[in-house]
VOPAGU-2260 file (C-alpha; in pm, 1 decimal, decimal comma):
REM VOPAGU-2260
SITE   aa  ch    i         X         Y         Z
SITE  MET   A    0   25631,0    5303,4   17448,7
SITE  LYS   A    1   25552,5    5330,6   17075,9
SITE  TYR   A    2   25741,4    5663,0   17062,3
SITE  LEU   A    3   26048,1    5501,7   17219,1
SITE  LEU   A    4   26036,5    5208,4   16975,9
SITE  THR   A    5   26000,5    5445,2   16680,8
SITE  THR   A    6   26309,3    5636,9   16793,4
SITE  ILE   A    7   26514,5    5316,8   16826,9
SITE  VAL   A    8   26407,9    5197,6   16479,2
SITE  LEU   A    9   26503,2    5532,5   16324,1
SITE  ILE   A   10   26844,6    5527,9   16490,8
SITE  ILE   A   11   26913,2    5172,6   16366,6
SITE  ALA   A   12   26804,6    5271,6   16015,5
SITE  ILE   A   13   27038,9    5568,9   16016,5
SITE  SER   A   14   27324,5    5347,5   16137,3
SITE  ASN   A   15   27269,9    5089,5   15862,5
SITE  SER   A   16   27247,3    5352,1   15588,5
SITE  TYR   A   17   27603,7    5475,2   15638,8
SITE  SER   A   18   27938,7    5324,8   15542,9
SITE  GLN   A   19   28169,0    5191,5   15808,8
SITE  SER   A   20   28456,4    5438,8   15806,6
SITE  PRO   A   21   28542,2    5582,3   16151,7
SITE  GLU   A   22   28366,3    5910,9   16076,7
SITE  ASP   A   23   28051,0    5753,1   15930,9
SITE  LYS   A   24   27972,7    5489,8   16192,7
SITE  LEU   A   25   27691,5    5561,1   16434,9
SITE  GLY   A   26   27865,2    5692,7   16745,0
SITE  SER   A   27   27724,0    5768,4   17086,2
SITE  TRP   A   28   27711,9    6034,7   17355,7
SITE  TYR   A   29   27618,4    5929,2   17709,8
SITE  MET   A   30   27523,8    6214,9   17940,4
SITE  LEU   A   31   27456,2    6261,4   18311,7
SITE  ASP   A   32   27343,3    6613,4   18405,1
SITE  GLY   A   33   27243,0    6746,3   18747,3
SITE  THR   A   34   27105,5    7076,0   18876,2
SITE  HIS   A   35   27119,6    7122,1   19253,7
SITE  LYS   A   36   26920,6    7401,0   19419,4
SITE  VAL   A   37   27119,6    7566,3   19700,6
SITE  ALA   A   38   26920,7    7891,0   19744,8
SITE  ASP   A   39   26606,0    8049,8   19605,1
SITE  LYS   A   40   26801,4    8216,2   19323,9
SITE  TRP   A   41   27106,4    7989,1   19301,8
SITE  SER   A   42   27176,8    7634,9   19186,8
SITE  VAL   A   43   27487,4    7427,0   19114,4
SITE  LYS   A   44   27529,1    7255,4   18777,6
SITE  THR   A   45   27726,8    6931,0   18742,0
SITE  GLY   A   46   27769,2    6670,9   18473,4
SITE  VAL   A   47   27977,5    6422,7   18280,3
SITE  GLN   A   48   27968,9    6301,5   17919,4
SITE  LEU   A   49   28126,4    6002,2   17746,9
SITE  ARG   A   50   28153,1    6023,1   17367,3
SITE  SER   A   51   28242,9    5730,5   17141,2
SITE  PHE   A   52   28299,4    5678,8   16769,2
SITE  GLU   A   53   28079,5    5368,8   16794,5
SITE  VAL   A   54   27776,8    5298,6   17012,5
SITE  LEU   A   55   27958,1    5078,0   17264,0
SITE  ASP   A   56   28319,6    5103,9   17152,9
SITE  ASN   A   57   28611,0    5338,7   17076,8
SITE  LEU   A   58   28567,4    5597,1   17350,0
SITE  ASN   A   59   28725,8    5920,5   17228,6
SITE  LEU   A   60   28615,4    6196,6   17465,7
SITE  LEU   A   61   28561,5    6245,4   17838,6
SITE  PHE   A   62   28383,2    6566,3   17933,6
SITE  TYR   A   63   28338,8    6692,1   18292,3
SITE  TYR   A   64   28173,4    7016,9   18396,9
SITE  ALA   A   65   28061,4    7208,7   18705,2
SITE  GLY   A   66   27931,1    7558,3   18759,0
SITE  ALA   A   67   27669,7    7791,0   18903,5
SITE  ASN   A   68   27328,3    7911,1   18786,7
SITE  TYR   A   69   27166,7    8237,8   18893,1
SITE  HIS   A   70   26792,6    8225,0   18829,9
SITE  LEU   A   71   26704,2    8583,9   18748,5
SITE  ASN   A   72   26336,3    8491,6   18718,8
SITE  LYS   A   73   26125,9    8196,5   18604,2
SITE  LYS   A   74   26222,7    8256,1   18241,2
SITE  THR   A   75   26585,9    8370,8   18255,4
SITE  THR   A   76   26894,0    8195,3   18396,1
SITE  LEU   A   77   27254,5    8318,1   18400,4
SITE  THR   A   78   27523,1    8047,5   18410,3
SITE  LEU   A   79   27899,0    8028,8   18467,2
SITE  VAL   A   80   28062,9    7688,1   18410,6
SITE  TYR   A   81   28408,6    7529,4   18393,8
SITE  CYS   A   82   28462,9    7224,5   18168,9
SITE  TYR   A   83   28750,8    6981,2   18132,8
SITE  LEU   A   84   28785,2    6763,4   17820,9
SITE  ASP   A   85   29018,7    6471,2   17748,9
SITE  ILE   A   86   29008,3    6391,2   17375,2
SITE  ASP   A   87   29170,7    6078,3   17232,0
SITE  ARG   A   88   29268,3    6144,7   16868,4
SITE  SER   A   89   29439,0    5809,3   16802,5
SITE  TYR   A   90   29130,9    5638,0   16656,6
SITE  LEU   A   91   29122,9    5874,7   16358,2
SITE  LEU   A   92   29497,7    5927,6   16327,2
SITE  ALA   A   93   29726,5    5645,4   16438,9
SITE  GLY   A   94   29997,3    5760,9   16672,6
SITE  GLU   A   95   29821,1    6083,6   16768,5
SITE  SER   A   96   29822,6    6179,1   17135,4
SITE  HIS   A   97   29547,0    6316,4   17356,4
SITE  LEU   A   98   29425,5    6673,3   17336,1
SITE  TYR   A   99   29329,4    6835,5   17666,6
SITE  GLU   A  100   29098,7    7132,9   17695,1
SITE  ASN   A  101   29003,7    7368,0   17978,0
SITE  ARG   A  102   28684,5    7550,2   17884,0
SITE  PRO   A  103   28507,4    7809,7   18098,6
SITE  TYR   A  104   28193,5    7964,2   17955,4
SITE  GLU   A  105   27921,5    8220,0   18026,6
SITE  GLN   A  106   27562,5    8148,3   17929,5
SITE  ILE   A  107   27215,3    8303,2   17921,0
SITE  SER   A  108   26906,5    8081,0   17893,1
SITE  TYR   A  109   26560,9    8222,2   17821,8
SITE  ILE   A  110   26221,1    8051,0   17796,1
SITE  GLN   A  111   25984,1    8225,0   17557,4
SITE  SER   A  112   25618,8    8151,0   17626,3
SITE  THR   A  113   25379,8    8105,2   17333,7
SITE  LYS   A  114   25018,2    7990,6   17309,8
SITE  SER   A  115   25114,6    7644,5   17192,0
SITE  LEU   A  116   25477,0    7557,4   17276,8
SITE  PRO   A  117   25763,3    7690,0   17489,1
SITE  ILE   A  118   26059,3    7820,5   17290,1
SITE  TYR   A  119   26400,5    7772,4   17451,5
SITE  HIS   A  120   26684,2    8012,1   17368,8
SITE  ARG   A  121   27042,1    7953,4   17485,9
SITE  VAL   A  122   27335,3    8186,1   17420,0
SITE  ARG   A  123   27686,4    8079,8   17523,3
SITE  LEU   A  124   28033,3    8234,8   17501,2
SITE  GLU   A  125   28316,1    7981,2   17537,0
SITE  HIS   A  126   28686,3    8029,6   17606,1
SITE  ARG   A  127   28886,9    7726,3   17496,6
SITE  PHE   A  128   29238,4    7665,7   17629,9
SITE  LEU   A  129   29384,6    7372,4   17434,4
SITE  ASN   A  130   29693,8    7170,3   17521,0
SITE  TYR   A  131   29816,5    6940,7   17243,9
SITE  GLN   A  132   30168,0    6795,0   17234,5
SITE  HIS   A  133   30291,0    7069,1   17469,7
SITE  THR   A  134   30149,9    7340,0   17241,5
SITE  GLN   A  135   29909,1    7588,0   17398,8
SITE  THR   A  136   29628,2    7741,5   17192,1
SITE  THR   A  137   29349,5    7976,8   17297,7
SITE  LEU   A  138   29023,7    8001,0   17102,8
SITE  HIS   A  139   28688,2    8168,1   17162,1
SITE  ARG   A  140   28349,3    8092,8   17013,1
SITE  PHE   A  141   27981,6    8188,5   17033,3
SITE  ARG   A  142   27696,8    7935,8   17040,1
SITE  TYR   A  143   27322,3    7983,1   16996,5
SITE  ARG   A  144   27068,8    7706,1   17050,4
SITE  LEU   A  145   26698,1    7724,0   16964,9
SITE  GLY   A  146   26458,2    7449,3   17065,7
SITE  THR   A  147   26124,8    7338,6   17202,5
SITE  LYS   A  148   25964,3    7053,4   17394,6
SITE  VAL   A  149   25633,5    6888,5   17302,9
SITE  LYS   A  150   25430,3    6705,6   17566,5
SITE  LEU   A  151   25314,0    6367,5   17435,7
SITE  SER   A  152   25159,3    6237,1   17757,8
SITE  ASP   A  153   25199,2    6276,7   18133,1
SITE  LYS   A  154   25517,1    6069,7   18112,0
SITE  MET   A  155   25649,5    6125,0   17760,0
SITE  PHE   A  156   25775,1    6427,6   17567,2
SITE  PHE   A  157   25954,9    6513,1   17244,7
SITE  ASN   A  158   26263,2    6737,5   17257,9
SITE  ILE   A  159   26410,2    6907,8   16950,3
SITE  ASN   A  160   26673,2    7179,7   16904,5
SITE  ASN   A  161   26939,1    7315,4   16672,0
SITE  GLU   A  162   27263,0    7486,4   16774,2
SITE  ILE   A  163   27500,7    7691,8   16562,4
SITE  PHE   A  164   27866,6    7759,4   16648,9
SITE  MET   A  165   28048,8    8076,4   16547,5
SITE  ASN   A  166   28424,1    8109,8   16595,2
SITE  LEU   A  167   28557,7    8449,9   16693,6
SITE  GLN   A  168   28872,2    8387,3   16490,6
SITE  ASP   A  169   28962,5    8225,3   16156,4
SITE  GLN   A  170   28669,5    8059,5   15977,9
SITE  VAL   A  171   28346,2    8166,4   16146,4
SITE  PHE   A  172   28096,6    7885,3   16071,5
SITE  THR   A  173   28245,0    7537,4   16118,9
SITE  GLU   A  174   27992,3    7350,7   16331,9
SITE  ASN   A  175   27619,1    7281,5   16371,1
SITE  ARG   A  176   27426,3    7036,2   16589,1
SITE  PHE   A  177   27069,6    6915,6   16532,2
SITE  TYR   A  178   26912,2    6708,0   16810,4
SITE  ALA   A  179   26579,8    6522,6   16838,7
SITE  ALA   A  180   26483,4    6291,0   17123,8
SITE  ILE   A  181   26204,5    6111,9   17301,8
SITE  GLY   A  182   26200,1    6183,7   17674,7
SITE  PHE   A  183   26051,2    5991,0   17965,9
SITE  ASN   A  184   25975,0    6161,2   18298,0
SITE  VAL   A  185   26112,2    5924,0   18559,3
SITE  SER   A  186   25984,4    6153,6   18835,8
SITE  LYS   A  187   25890,3    6518,9   18885,9
SITE  THR   A  188   26260,2    6604,1   18910,3
SITE  SER   A  189   26427,7    6368,8   18662,6
SITE  ASN   A  190   26397,1    6246,1   18306,0
SITE  PHE   A  191   26561,5    6007,0   18063,3
SITE  GLN   A  192   26615,6    6098,3   17697,0
SITE  LEU   A  193   26700,2    5881,6   17397,4
SITE  GLY   A  194   26774,4    6072,9   17081,1
SITE  TYR   A  195   26964,3    6135,3   16760,7
SITE  LEU   A  196   27227,3    6405,2   16703,7
SITE  ASN   A  197   27345,1    6516,7   16361,0
SITE  HIS   A  198   27680,1    6688,6   16415,7
SITE  GLU   A  199   27835,7    6884,3   16130,9
SITE  ILE   A  200   28192,8    6977,9   16220,7
SITE  ASN   A  201   28490,6    7073,9   16005,7
SITE  LYS   A  202   28323,9    6939,9   15687,1
SITE  SER   A  203   28240,8    6606,9   15854,6
SITE  ASN   A  204   27882,0    6491,1   15904,5
SITE  LEU   A  205   27857,9    6275,3   16217,7
SITE  ASN   A  206   27557,8    6076,0   16339,5
SITE  ARG   A  207   27531,3    6010,2   16710,6
SITE  LEU   A  208   27300,7    5819,8   16941,6
SITE  GLN   A  209   27242,4    6028,5   17255,0
SITE  VAL   A  210   27143,9    5874,7   17586,9
SITE  GLY   A  211   27094,4    6117,1   17873,1
SITE  TYR   A  212   26971,8    6123,5   18231,7
SITE  PHE   A  213   26884,0    6466,7   18371,7
SITE  PHE   A  214   26794,4    6524,8   18735,8
SITE  LYS   A  215   26737,3    6801,7   18990,2
SITE  THR   A  216   26792,7    6806,5   19365,2
SITE  ASP   A  217   26702,8    7058,8   19634,8
SITE  LEU   A  218   26983,6    7112,0   19886,5
SITE  ARG   A  219   26824,5    7406,8   20066,7
SITE  LYS   A  220   26769,9    7366,7   20438,6
SITE  LYS   A  221   26411,7    7276,8   20508,9
SITE  VAL   A  222   26224,2    7517,2   20734,3
SITE  LYS   A  223   26043,1    7329,2   21009,2
């Protein structure tokens, strides 16, 4: 419990230390992520995210995704996912309309074992098809995330990672995300995470509260 309280205090302190312009307020990302086992090597990935400019107000992004995982072995997973994003730009720019994005991506995840901590590597290639005011734009980018998870107790853990974004056109480096969270194992197949995200994007430095629930199900037929 003390770890959870410490995280909440830090998030409040960060919120109070920033001015109250739309970009500098403490925003929030709420996440629901599921992995559903359908065969020994295959699972289905589903999820939804709600992103706001403020913790409980000014919703600006809806993010849905679904895809398939192929578990090559215990350490390596190959993933193919389709995402749909609805982005409301009117909060920053009055009169602006929504931007819609279709985003398929390919991904490789690898768990590196060490004597002390697991090291998580994630490589992703995204294809972004944007529709804004009847104008179609296609962009591609590469993402690499490096992180680890520290066990604090049987129920609690600490999760930390950093992800860089590299565009395959125009300016290469425009985005970086640093994430740190306290996690609570609700069961053997689900956990709740409360954390802080520092999001550098297009010369803006955003601070976000992240609240996530992650769960796994097994949909394979049981052998009697």
